[in-house]
C-alpha positions as CSV (number, residue, x, y, z in Angstrom):
1,X,36.2,-10.3,36.1
2,X,33.2,-8.5,37.2
3,X,32.4,-5.0,35.1
4,X,29.6,-4.6,37.4
5,X,30.2,-6.1,41.8
6,X,26.0,-4.7,42.5
7,X,24.8,-7.1,40.3
8,X,22.1,-8.5,42.8
9,X,19.7,-5.9,41.3
10,X,19.7,-6.7,37.9
11,X,17.5,-8.3,35.9
12,X,18.3,-11.4,33.7
13,X,17.4,-9.2,30.8
14,X,20.3,-7.1,32.0
15,X,23.1,-9.8,33.2
16,X,22.8,-11.2,29.7
17,X,25.1,-8.2,28.3
18,X,27.0,-7.5,31.0
19,X,28.8,-10.4,32.9
20,X,31.4,-11.6,32.0
21,X,32.9,-8.1,30.5
22,X,36.5,-6.9,31.5
23,X,37.6,-5.1,34.2
24,X,36.5,-0.7,32.8
25,X,40.2,0.9,32.7
26,X,41.0,3.4,30.2
27,X,41.7,2.0,27.1
28,X,40.3,-1.0,28.2
29,X,38.4,-3.8,25.3
30,X,34.9,-3.6,26.5
31,X,34.5,-7.3,25.4
32,X,36.8,-10.2,26.3
33,X,39.7,-10.1,24.1
34,X,40.1,-14.5,22.5
35,X,43.6,-16.1,23.7
36,X,45.0,-18.6,21.8
37,X,47.6,-21.1,23.3
38,X,47.6,-24.2,24.3
39,X,49.9,-23.3,26.8
40,X,51.2,-21.0,29.4
41,X,53.6,-19.8,31.3
42,X,54.5,-21.7,33.9
43,X,58.5,-22.3,36.5
44,X,58.0,-24.4,39.7
45,X,55.2,-25.7,42.0
46,X,51.5,-25.1,39.7
47,X,49.5,-23.9,42.2
48,X,45.3,-24.1,42.4
49,X,44.9,-21.5,40.0
50,X,46.9,-21.1,38.6
51,X,47.1,-21.2,34.0
52,X,50.5,-23.9,32.4
53,X,48.9,-25.7,30.2
54,X,45.7,-25.4,28.4
55,X,43.7,-28.6,28.7
56,X,43.7,-28.1,32.4
57,X,42.0,-24.3,32.4
58,X,42.1,-21.9,29.7
59,X,41.6,-17.9,30.1
60,X,39.3,-17.7,26.7
61,X,37.2,-20.6,29.1
62,X,36.5,-18.4,32.2
63,X,34.0,-15.0,30.7
64,X,31.3,-17.5,30.1
65,X,31.0,-19.4,32.8
66,X,30.9,-16.1,34.8
67,X,28.4,-15.0,32.8
68,X,26.5,-17.9,33.6
69,X,27.1,-18.6,36.8
70,X,25.2,-14.2,37.4
71,X,22.5,-16.0,35.8
72,X,22.1,-19.4,37.0
73,X,22.8,-18.7,40.5
74,X,19.6,-16.7,40.4
75,X,21.5,-13.6,43.0
76,X,23.3,-11.7,39.9
77,X,26.6,-12.2,41.4
78,X,29.4,-12.3,38.7
79,X,31.7,-15.5,39.3
80,X,32.0,-14.1,42.8
81,X,32.6,-16.6,45.7
82,X,29.2,-18.3,46.6
83,X,27.9,-17.9,44.0
84,X,28.2,-20.9,41.9
85,X,30.7,-22.1,39.8
86,X,30.6,-22.7,35.8
87,X,32.6,-25.3,34.0
88,X,32.1,-25.1,29.7
89,X,32.5,-28.9,27.7
90,X,33.0,-29.7,24.4
91,X,29.7,-30.5,23.9
92,X,26.4,-31.0,26.1
93,X,27.3,-34.6,25.7
94,X,30.3,-34.2,27.5
95,X,28.9,-32.2,30.0
96,X,26.2,-35.3,30.8
97,X,29.0,-37.8,31.0
98,X,30.3,-36.3,33.9
99,X,27.4,-36.7,35.3
100,X,27.0,-39.9,35.0
101,X,30.9,-40.5,36.2
102,X,29.8,-38.8,39.6
103,X,27.5,-42.6,39.8
104,X,29.3,-44.7,41.7
105,X,30.1,-48.2,39.8
106,X,26.2,-50.1,41.3
107,X,24.8,-46.7,41.8
108,X,21.9,-46.4,40.9
109,X,20.4,-43.2,38.7
110,X,17.1,-42.1,38.7
111,X,15.7,-39.9,35.2
112,X,12.8,-38.9,32.8
113,X,11.3,-41.8,31.4
114,X,10.9,-39.7,29.0
115,X,14.5,-36.9,28.1
116,X,17.1,-35.9,25.5
117,X,18.6,-39.9,24.1
118,X,21.2,-39.2,22.8
119,X,21.7,-39.3,27.1
120,X,19.3,-42.3,27.4
121,X,21.8,-44.1,24.8
122,X,24.3,-43.2,27.5
123,X,22.9,-43.8,30.4
124,X,22.0,-47.6,29.3
125,X,26.1,-47.4,28.3
126,X,26.7,-46.4,31.8
127,X,24.2,-49.7,33.4
128,X,25.8,-51.9,31.2
129,X,29.4,-51.3,32.1
130,X,29.4,-49.8,35.7
131,X,26.4,-52.8,37.2
132,X,24.5,-49.4,37.9
133,X,20.2,-49.3,38.0
134,X,18.3,-47.2,35.9
135,X,14.4,-46.0,37.8
136,X,12.5,-44.3,34.7
137,X,10.5,-41.9,35.6
138,X,7.3,-40.0,35.0
139,X,8.9,-36.9,35.8
140,X,4.9,-35.6,36.6
141,X,4.3,-37.6,39.3
142,X,5.8,-36.4,42.0
143,X,5.3,-39.2,44.0
144,X,6.7,-41.4,42.0
145,X,9.9,-39.6,41.7
146,X,10.1,-39.3,45.2
147,X,10.0,-43.4,45.8
148,X,12.8,-43.6,43.6
149,X,14.8,-41.9,45.5
150,X,15.4,-44.3,47.9
151,X,19.2,-46.3,47.8
152,X,19.6,-43.5,44.8
153,X,22.7,-41.4,44.3
154,X,22.1,-39.5,41.4
155,X,18.7,-37.3,40.1
156,X,17.9,-36.0,36.6
157,X,16.2,-34.2,35.9
158,X,14.3,-32.2,32.3
159,X,11.4,-30.0,32.8
160,X,10.7,-29.2,29.8
161,X,11.2,-32.7,28.9
162,X,12.4,-33.6,25.2
163,X,10.6,-34.5,23.6
164,X,6.4,-34.7,25.5
165,X,6.9,-31.4,27.4
166,X,6.5,-32.5,30.7
167,X,6.8,-30.3,33.2
168,X,8.1,-31.5,37.2
169,X,7.4,-30.1,40.3
170,X,10.8,-28.5,39.9
171,X,10.9,-26.9,44.4
172,X,9.4,-30.7,45.1
173,X,11.2,-33.2,43.5
174,X,14.9,-30.6,43.6
175,X,13.8,-30.2,48.0
176,X,12.9,-34.6,48.5
177,X,16.0,-35.5,46.6
178,X,18.6,-33.3,49.1
179,X,15.9,-34.9,52.1
180,X,17.2,-38.4,51.2
181,X,21.2,-37.2,50.7
182,X,20.4,-37.6,46.1
183,X,23.2,-35.5,44.4
184,X,20.1,-34.0,41.6
185,X,20.9,-32.6,38.4
186,X,18.3,-30.5,36.1
187,X,18.9,-30.3,32.6
188,X,18.2,-26.5,31.6
189,X,18.3,-26.2,28.0
190,X,14.7,-25.4,26.7
191,X,14.4,-23.7,29.8
192,X,17.1,-21.1,29.9
193,X,17.8,-19.5,33.4
194,X,15.3,-16.5,31.6
195,X,13.0,-19.2,32.5
196,X,13.7,-21.3,35.4
197,X,17.0,-21.7,37.8
198,X,17.3,-24.3,38.9
199,X,20.1,-23.3,41.5
200,X,17.5,-21.9,43.4
201,X,14.4,-24.7,43.5
202,X,17.5,-26.5,45.3
203,X,19.5,-28.7,42.4
204,X,23.2,-29.8,42.7
205,X,24.1,-29.1,39.3
206,X,21.9,-26.9,35.8
207,X,23.3,-28.7,32.7
208,X,23.5,-27.0,29.5
209,X,23.6,-28.4,25.6
210,X,24.5,-24.4,25.0
211,X,25.0,-25.3,22.2
212,X,21.0,-24.9,22.2
213,X,19.4,-20.8,23.3
214,X,22.8,-19.7,25.1
215,X,24.8,-19.8,21.6
216,X,22.2,-19.3,20.2
217,X,23.4,-19.2,16.0
218,X,23.7,-22.8,14.8
219,X,27.3,-22.7,14.7
220,X,28.8,-24.0,17.7
221,X,28.9,-27.0,20.2
222,X,29.1,-26.4,23.3
223,X,28.4,-27.9,26.9
224,X,27.9,-27.0,30.5
225,X,27.9,-27.1,34.6
226,X,27.1,-25.5,37.1
227,X,27.3,-25.7,40.6
228,X,27.8,-23.2,43.9
229,X,29.3,-26.2,45.7
230,X,32.6,-26.4,45.3
231,X,34.3,-29.8,45.5
232,X,31.8,-31.1,43.2
233,X,32.9,-28.5,40.7
234,X,36.8,-29.4,41.7
235,X,35.0,-33.0,41.0
236,X,33.7,-32.0,37.4
237,X,36.8,-29.8,36.0
238,X,39.6,-33.5,36.8
239,X,36.5,-35.2,35.2
240,X,36.5,-32.0,31.9
241,X,40.9,-32.6,31.8
242,X,41.5,-36.3,32.1
243,X,38.8,-36.6,30.2
244,X,39.5,-34.1,26.9
245,X,36.3,-32.8,27.2
246,X,37.4,-28.8,26.5
247,X,36.1,-27.0,24.0
248,X,38.1,-24.4,21.7
249,X,38.4,-20.2,23.0
250,X,37.0,-19.2,19.2
251,X,33.1,-21.6,20.1
252,X,33.2,-20.4,23.6
253,X,33.9,-16.9,22.2
254,X,31.0,-16.8,19.6
255,X,28.7,-18.7,22.9
256,X,29.6,-15.7,24.8
257,X,28.6,-13.5,21.9
258,X,25.5,-15.5,20.7
259,X,24.7,-14.7,24.5
260,X,25.0,-11.7,24.8
261,X,21.6,-11.7,22.6
262,X,19.0,-14.9,25.2
263,X,17.0,-11.9,26.1
264,X,15.5,-10.6,23.6
265,X,15.8,-13.6,21.3
266,X,13.7,-15.7,23.9
267,X,11.2,-13.0,23.9
268,X,10.6,-13.6,20.9
269,X,10.4,-17.1,20.3
270,X,8.5,-18.0,23.6
271,X,6.2,-14.7,22.6
272,X,5.9,-16.7,18.7
273,X,6.3,-20.7,20.3
274,X,2.5,-19.3,22.3
275,X,0.9,-17.9,19.5
276,X,1.3,-20.5,17.1
277,X,0.7,-23.3,19.8
278,X,-3.1,-21.2,19.8
279,X,-3.6,-20.9,16.0
280,X,-2.2,-25.1,16.0
281,X,-4.7,-25.8,18.8
282,X,-7.7,-24.7,16.4
283,X,-6.7,-26.3,13.7
284,X,-8.6,-28.8,11.1
285,X,-5.5,-30.4,10.7
286,X,-4.2,-30.6,14.3
287,X,-4.5,-34.1,16.6
288,X,-2.2,-32.8,19.4
289,X,-0.3,-29.9,20.4
290,X,1.8,-29.2,24.2
291,X,3.1,-26.2,25.0
292,X,2.9,-25.2,28.1
293,X,1.2,-20.8,27.4
294,X,-1.9,-23.3,26.3
295,X,-4.3,-24.3,29.3
296,X,-5.1,-27.4,29.2
297,X,-2.7,-28.2,28.5
298,X,-0.6,-31.1,31.4
299,X,1.4,-28.5,32.3
300,X,0.6,-25.9,32.4
301,X,-0.2,-24.8,35.9
302,X,3.0,-25.7,37.1
303,X,4.3,-23.8,34.6
304,X,2.9,-20.8,34.8
305,X,3.6,-21.1,39.1
306,X,8.1,-21.8,38.9
307,X,8.8,-20.3,35.0
308,X,9.0,-17.0,33.7
309,X,7.1,-18.0,30.5
310,X,6.8,-20.9,28.6
311,X,9.5,-22.2,26.5
312,X,9.9,-22.3,22.5
313,X,9.2,-25.6,22.2
314,X,6.1,-27.2,20.2
315,X,4.3,-30.4,20.1
316,X,2.7,-31.0,17.7
317,X,0.7,-34.5,15.8
318,X,-1.3,-33.9,12.8
319,X,-4.9,-35.2,12.4
320,X,-4.3,-38.8,9.7
321,X,-5.9,-39.0,6.7
322,X,-7.0,-41.4,3.8
323,X,-4.7,-43.5,2.4
324,X,-2.0,-42.0,4.5
325,X,-0.5,-43.9,7.8
326,X,0.0,-41.1,10.9
327,X,4.2,-41.3,10.2
328,X,4.1,-40.3,6.8
329,X,1.1,-37.8,7.3
330,X,4.0,-36.4,9.8
331,X,6.2,-36.9,7.3
332,X,4.4,-34.9,5.0
333,X,4.3,-31.7,6.6
334,X,7.5,-32.1,7.1
335,X,8.7,-32.4,3.4
336,X,6.0,-29.3,3.0
337,X,7.6,-26.9,4.8
338,X,9.7,-24.0,3.1
339,X,10.7,-21.4,5.7
340,X,10.7,-23.7,8.4
341,X,14.1,-25.9,8.2
342,X,13.8,-29.8,9.1
343,X,16.4,-30.1,11.5
344,X,17.4,-31.9,14.4
345,X,18.7,-29.3,17.0
346,X,17.0,-26.7,18.4
347,X,16.9,-23.1,20.3
348,X,18.3,-20.7,17.4
349,X,17.3,-18.6,15.1
350,X,15.5,-20.2,13.2
351,X,12.8,-22.6,13.6
352,X,13.2,-25.8,12.6
353,X,11.7,-29.4,12.9
354,X,11.6,-33.0,12.8
355,X,9.8,-35.9,13.5
356,X,11.1,-37.3,16.5
357,X,10.7,-40.9,16.5
358,X,13.3,-41.6,13.0
359,X,16.1,-41.4,15.1
360,X,15.8,-45.3,16.4
361,X,16.3,-44.3,20.5
362,X,13.7,-42.1,21.1
363,X,12.2,-43.6,23.4
364,X,8.8,-46.2,21.7
365,X,6.2,-44.2,24.3
366,X,6.6,-40.9,21.8
367,X,4.8,-40.8,19.7
368,X,5.6,-41.9,16.6
369,X,4.1,-39.3,14.9
370,X,5.4,-35.7,17.0
371,X,6.7,-33.2,15.3
372,X,9.0,-31.7,17.9
373,X,8.6,-27.6,16.8
374,X,11.5,-25.7,18.1
375,X,10.3,-22.0,17.4
376,X,13.3,-19.2,16.2
377,X,13.0,-15.4,16.1
378,X,11.2,-15.2,12.3
379,X,8.0,-12.6,12.0
380,X,5.3,-14.7,12.7
381,X,2.8,-14.9,10.1
382,X,5.6,-15.8,8.1
383,X,6.3,-19.0,10.2
384,X,2.1,-20.1,10.3
385,X,1.9,-19.2,6.5
386,X,4.5,-21.5,5.9
387,X,3.2,-24.2,8.6
388,X,-0.7,-23.9,8.0
389,X,0.4,-24.8,4.1
390,X,2.9,-28.1,5.1
391,X,0.2,-29.0,7.2
392,X,-3.0,-27.7,4.6
393,X,-1.0,-30.2,1.8
């Protein structure tokens, strides 16, 4: 499936619209159809690539997988040979589980001290059940990351990290991993392929919670992996098949429909986030703001050098007040918003916020009063008025 053979000259903003479409034929569809099949006509020995049973492969997945490859590959190709392969999963956690399954019993994983908390809980279970060593590092400390790679089997990177928005030196840490023979995985959920392309920097695998920005409408739960290594892709697909980590056809179809507006949504959300971060930095009721767009943010210079934009997630710590502890103060802000949605997800068109340490599994080094703001596409002044009144309440 390739609508535009010469994709290499196209902008990512165009690729999100054009990739993964059916062939152009007279009277043909402009959008992929939604095939609902659990099984396919099949006789004799099944050859590679032949559809036989929908748990192993499903033509409902292919358009989305091809579009994601086109975005992440860096050369604009639409799933052509050499560009890479995409594997869509039933959830981001299913994709993380497939990555951890690459590590042998007794192996070693290097991972950020701050990262998606459910993924870190799973890492702990892998450690306990399979004798895997976990080396938690400050992902911004390149020397510490490189040192931790000695004898490791897997490097997992988030950049920016969830929820602390730390920015890794991707070319340096991924290059060191490759030189050390350590497989590398970058969770690109926060930045999206529009913000950065880890494969270009040397990542072996790119990970996405498709639930977030790619689908973008808070109505599906999906995950995905992208790799340029055909053998690795086959291993990851086998894991998906044998562990039943398969997505539903309708969910994948919805994700592709959501992907079409990613460039518009992400541009607006990033713009809103940068303006809100600037205003919050001057707000009398705010003690600390984290967003890579701020010139004094610790991740600003790296993000400016290796990212296209600064993302749409903000970290905020409200200023304490007499009679209210830090946690109570942060919870009061969440309770006072009227437009912003108190919710745990991110990346949707709607703006959301939550106090991250309300989750008992969040890293203890995350401040208890840290609010994670996922900025949406609403009018900036409406978002600001609501946030301002909540902070002043």
